[in-house]
C-alpha positions as CSV (number, residue, x, y, z in Angstrom):
1,M,-0.1,-0.1,0.1
2,G,1.7,3.2,-1.0
3,D,1.4,6.5,0.8
4,A,-1.4,7.8,-1.9
5,E,-3.6,4.8,-0.6
6,V,-3.4,5.7,3.2
7,G,-6.1,8.0,3.8
8,D,-6.1,11.2,5.6
9,A,-8.0,9.8,8.5
10,D,-5.7,6.8,8.7
11,K,-2.6,9.0,8.8
12,G,-4.3,11.1,11.5
13,R,-4.7,7.7,13.4
14,L,-1.0,6.7,12.9
15,Y,0.3,9.9,14.4
16,Q,-2.1,10.2,17.2
17,L,-0.9,6.3,17.9
18,V,2.7,7.5,17.8
19,Q,1.9,10.5,20.2
20,D,0.3,7.8,22.5
21,L,3.7,6.0,22.9
22,A,4.6,8.9,24.9
23,V,2.0,8.6,27.5
24,E,2.1,5.6,29.9
25,E,-1.6,5.3,30.1
26,T,-2.2,5.0,26.4
27,R,1.4,3.4,25.6
28,E,0.4,-0.1,25.7
29,A,-2.7,0.2,23.5
30,A,-0.5,2.1,21.1
31,L,2.1,-0.3,21.2
32,L,-0.5,-3.2,20.3
33,E,-2.3,-1.2,17.5
34,L,0.8,0.1,15.8
35,S,2.2,-3.5,15.8
36,K,-0.8,-5.1,14.5
37,R,-1.0,-2.3,11.7
38,R,2.6,-1.7,10.8
39,E,2.4,-3.3,7.5
40,Q,-0.5,-0.8,6.5
41,F,1.8,2.3,7.0
42,P,5.0,2.4,4.5
43,D,6.3,5.3,6.4
44,L,5.9,4.1,9.9
45,A,9.6,3.4,10.5
46,P,10.8,6.9,9.5
47,I,8.0,8.4,11.6
48,L,9.0,6.3,14.5
49,W,12.5,7.1,14.1
50,Y,12.1,11.1,13.6
51,S,9.2,11.4,16.1
52,Y,10.7,13.0,19.4
53,G,11.1,10.6,22.1
54,T,9.7,7.5,20.3
55,T,13.0,5.5,19.9
56,A,13.8,6.1,23.7
57,T,10.3,4.9,24.6
58,L,10.8,1.8,22.5
59,L,13.9,1.2,24.2
60,Q,12.5,1.8,27.7
61,E,9.9,-0.7,27.0
62,I,12.7,-3.3,26.2
63,V,15.2,-2.4,28.8
64,G,12.4,-2.5,31.5
65,I,11.9,-6.2,31.2
66,Y,15.8,-7.2,31.4
67,P,15.4,-7.9,35.1
68,L,12.8,-10.4,34.3
69,L,15.0,-12.5,31.7
70,S,17.2,-13.9,34.5
71,P,16.0,-15.6,36.6
72,P,13.3,-16.1,34.0
73,Q,10.1,-14.4,35.4
74,L,8.7,-12.9,32.5
75,T,5.0,-12.8,32.4
76,A,2.9,-13.3,29.3
77,H,1.5,-9.8,29.6
78,A,5.1,-8.5,29.9
79,S,6.5,-10.7,27.0
80,N,3.3,-9.4,24.6
81,R,4.1,-5.9,25.5
82,V,7.9,-6.1,24.6
83,C,7.3,-8.1,21.6
84,N,5.2,-5.4,20.3
85,A,7.9,-3.0,21.0
86,L,10.3,-5.3,19.2
87,A,8.3,-5.5,16.1
88,L,8.2,-1.6,15.8
89,L,11.8,-1.8,16.2
90,Q,12.4,-4.3,13.5
91,C,10.2,-2.1,11.3
92,V,12.7,0.8,11.8
93,A,15.5,-1.7,11.3
94,S,14.1,-3.1,8.1
95,H,13.3,0.2,6.4
96,P,15.6,1.5,3.7
97,E,15.5,5.1,5.2
98,T,16.1,4.2,8.7
99,R,18.3,0.8,8.7
100,T,21.5,2.7,8.3
101,L,20.7,5.2,11.3
102,F,19.3,2.3,13.3
103,L,22.8,0.4,13.0
104,K,24.9,3.4,13.3
105,A,22.8,4.3,16.8
106,Y,23.9,0.9,17.9
107,M,20.6,-0.1,18.4
108,P,21.1,-4.0,18.1
109,L,23.3,-3.8,21.2
110,F,20.0,-3.3,23.3
111,L,18.6,-6.7,21.6
112,Y,21.6,-9.0,22.9
113,P,20.0,-9.9,26.4
114,F,17.3,-11.6,24.4
115,L,19.5,-13.8,22.6
116,N,20.9,-15.1,25.8
117,T,17.6,-16.3,27.1
118,I,16.6,-20.0,27.5
119,S,13.0,-21.2,27.4
120,K,12.3,-24.0,30.0
121,T,8.8,-24.6,28.3
């Protein structure tokens, strides 16, 4: 779906959801909806990257669950929430406009703790 196919109402909703990431009370719902609809918005990655504080908010979601990784105490709720944040960062990492910026900012370093986990289920 190209930018021309994204209606003004959808664009407005996208910008509102990105703004909602900055507010603790609306963050979880915004993470979920943006994660679900990320394929519908071809410009989502640059919008996330260039929106003030958004990348920091996504990192906060990820770093916030580090203590739950070892010893393993991650709940299904916390897991879903961090997975939504990771999906949005994956969107940024895979977009041609933001990929190099993502790498130059050493963002993958924040993902290493997830590679060190062992599932016991």
